[in-house]
N, CA, C and O atoms as a DFTB+ gen file, in Angstrom:
160 C
 N C O
     1  1     -30.161     132.982     -60.797
     2  2     -29.903     133.837     -59.629
     3  2     -30.640     133.047     -58.488
     4  3     -31.833     132.777     -58.626
     5  1     -29.917     132.656     -57.314
     6  2     -30.634     131.774     -56.122
     7  2     -31.246     132.592     -55.312
     8  3     -30.589     133.603     -55.064
     9  1     -32.359     132.515     -54.764
    10  2     -33.052     133.048     -53.666
    11  2     -33.146     132.391     -52.413
    12  3     -33.428     131.217     -52.170
    13  1     -32.805     133.533     -51.494
    14  2     -32.879     132.771     -49.729
    15  2     -33.292     133.599     -49.423
    16  3     -33.295     134.742     -49.879
    17  1     -33.971     132.896     -48.089
    18  2     -34.785     133.805     -47.080
    19  2     -34.022     132.990     -45.887
    20  3     -33.493     131.896     -46.087
    21  1     -34.026     133.610     -44.702
    22  2     -33.317     133.282     -43.701
    23  2     -34.615     133.948     -42.557
    24  3     -35.037     135.100     -42.654
    25  1     -35.060     133.018     -41.582
    26  2     -35.874     133.768     -40.237
    27  2     -35.263     132.742     -39.323
    28  3     -34.925     131.561     -39.414
    29  1     -35.262     133.983     -38.112
    30  2     -34.774     133.689     -36.622
    31  2     -36.455     133.428     -36.217
    32  3     -37.452     134.115     -36.437
    33  1     -36.267     132.120     -35.533
    34  2     -37.746     131.504     -34.678
    35  2     -37.240     131.365     -33.487
    36  3     -36.033     131.430     -33.253
    37  1     -38.449     131.089     -32.341
    38  2     -38.142     130.321     -31.203
    39  2     -37.307     129.117     -31.823
    40  3     -36.092     129.096     -32.019
    41  1     -38.022     128.355     -32.024
    42  2     -37.073     126.854     -32.587
    43  2     -35.427     126.839     -33.165
    44  3     -34.549     125.976     -33.158
    45  1     -35.495     128.155     -33.628
    46  2     -33.628     128.335     -33.925
    47  2     -34.129     128.921     -35.412
    48  3     -35.273     129.325     -35.618
    49  1     -33.210     128.896     -36.270
    50  2     -32.967     129.131     -37.716
    51  2     -33.199     128.781     -38.361
    52  3     -32.506     127.788     -38.584
    53  1     -34.293     129.023     -39.406
    54  2     -34.876     128.300     -40.368
    55  2     -34.909     129.365     -42.483
    56  3     -35.230     130.497     -42.846
    57  1     -34.548     128.502     -42.981
    58  2     -33.606     128.696     -44.204
    59  2     -34.552     128.326     -45.399
    60  3     -35.056     127.225     -45.176
    61  1     -34.967     128.857     -46.581
    62  2     -35.641     128.346     -47.316
    63  2     -35.006     129.046     -48.692
    64  3     -34.635     130.219     -48.665
    65  1     -34.911     128.232     -49.895
    66  2     -34.112     128.505     -50.976
    67  2     -34.457     127.707     -51.725
    68  3     -34.555     126.502     -51.491
    69  1     -34.782     128.472     -53.120
    70  2     -35.159     127.579     -54.013
    71  2     -34.141     126.930     -54.536
    72  3     -33.052     127.084     -53.983
    73  1     -34.256     125.752     -56.118
    74  2     -33.579     124.952     -56.680
    75  2     -32.727     125.048     -57.905
    76  3     -31.661     124.604     -58.333
    77  1     -33.632     125.782     -58.238
    78  2     -33.571     125.865     -59.707
    79  2     -31.831     126.607     -60.651
    80  3     -31.332     127.678     -60.306
    81  1     -31.544     126.172     -61.206
    82  2     -30.342     126.237     -61.746
    83  2     -30.509     126.862     -63.225
    84  3     -29.434     127.201     -63.721
    85  1     -31.488     127.047     -63.909
    86  2     -31.863     127.931     -64.903
    87  2     -33.106     128.322     -64.555
    88  3     -33.773     127.848     -63.636
    89  1     -33.529     129.508     -65.566
    90  2     -34.817     130.380     -64.864
    91  2     -35.103     129.933     -66.371
    92  3     -36.330     129.931     -66.471
    93  1     -34.664     129.640     -67.313
    94  2     -35.259     129.457     -68.480
    95  2     -36.571     128.701     -69.019
    96  3     -36.792     127.619     -68.475
    97  1     -37.497     129.130     -70.039
    98  2     -39.168     128.042     -69.700
    99  2     -38.484     127.035     -70.328
   100  3     -38.454     126.083     -69.548
   101  1     -37.880     126.751     -71.424
   102  2     -37.514     125.450     -71.981
   103  2     -36.884     124.262     -71.199
   104  3     -37.187     123.069     -71.235
   105  1     -35.663     125.088     -70.287
   106  2     -34.951     124.022     -69.929
   107  2     -34.574     124.338     -68.280
   108  3     -33.593     124.989     -67.921
   109  1     -35.635     123.692     -67.328
   110  2     -35.629     124.081     -66.303
   111  2     -35.197     122.521     -65.252
   112  3     -36.006     121.632     -64.984
   113  1     -33.921     122.554     -64.869
   114  2     -33.389     121.409     -64.157
   115  2     -32.881     122.098     -62.733
   116  3     -32.251     123.109     -62.425
   117  1     -33.641     120.748     -61.887
   118  2     -32.824     121.235     -60.643
   119  2     -31.945     120.635     -59.537
   120  3     -32.413     119.733     -58.842
   121  1     -30.795     121.049     -59.351
   122  2     -30.236     120.090     -58.688
   123  2     -29.959     120.464     -56.587
   124  3     -29.781     121.584     -56.107
   125  1     -30.009     119.335     -55.915
   126  2     -29.812     119.456     -54.514
   127  2     -28.523     120.305     -54.287
   128  3     -27.397     119.946     -54.634
   129  1     -28.823     121.448     -53.677
   130  2     -27.922     121.902     -52.900
   131  2     -28.285     122.099     -51.999
   132  3     -27.437     122.891     -51.588
   133  1     -29.337     121.942     -50.849
   134  2     -29.741     122.463     -49.525
   135  2     -29.234     121.576     -48.665
   136  3     -29.252     120.400     -49.030
   137  1     -28.824     121.811     -47.706
   138  2     -28.782     120.093     -46.460
   139  2     -29.546     120.941     -45.237
   140  3     -29.828     122.122     -45.039
   141  1     -29.687     119.925     -44.669
   142  2     -30.389     120.041     -43.419
   143  2     -29.729     119.538     -42.230
   144  3     -29.366     118.390     -41.973
   145  1     -29.637     120.627     -41.538
   146  2     -28.500     120.613     -40.016
   147  2     -29.425     120.801     -38.999
   148  3     -30.105     121.827     -38.985
   149  1     -29.553     119.852     -38.051
   150  2     -30.699     119.867     -36.713
   151  2     -29.727     119.547     -35.139
   152  3     -28.545     119.209     -35.073
   153  1     -30.179     119.662     -34.604
   154  2     -29.529     119.520     -33.523
   155  2     -30.452     118.527     -32.483
   156  3     -31.369     119.311     -32.239
   157  1     -30.745     117.394     -31.787
   158  2     -31.392     116.894     -31.512
   159  2     -32.477     117.178     -30.222
   160  3     -33.352     116.354     -29.959
């Protein structure tokens, strides 16, 4: 299960999420599935 939180702040939209692909104790790996989009 992936968790994500979104917040609308004065500067824009902020999104926070975990990157774990397995919640098991012995085999924890992460996968880059997050991207940053911003305007100048």
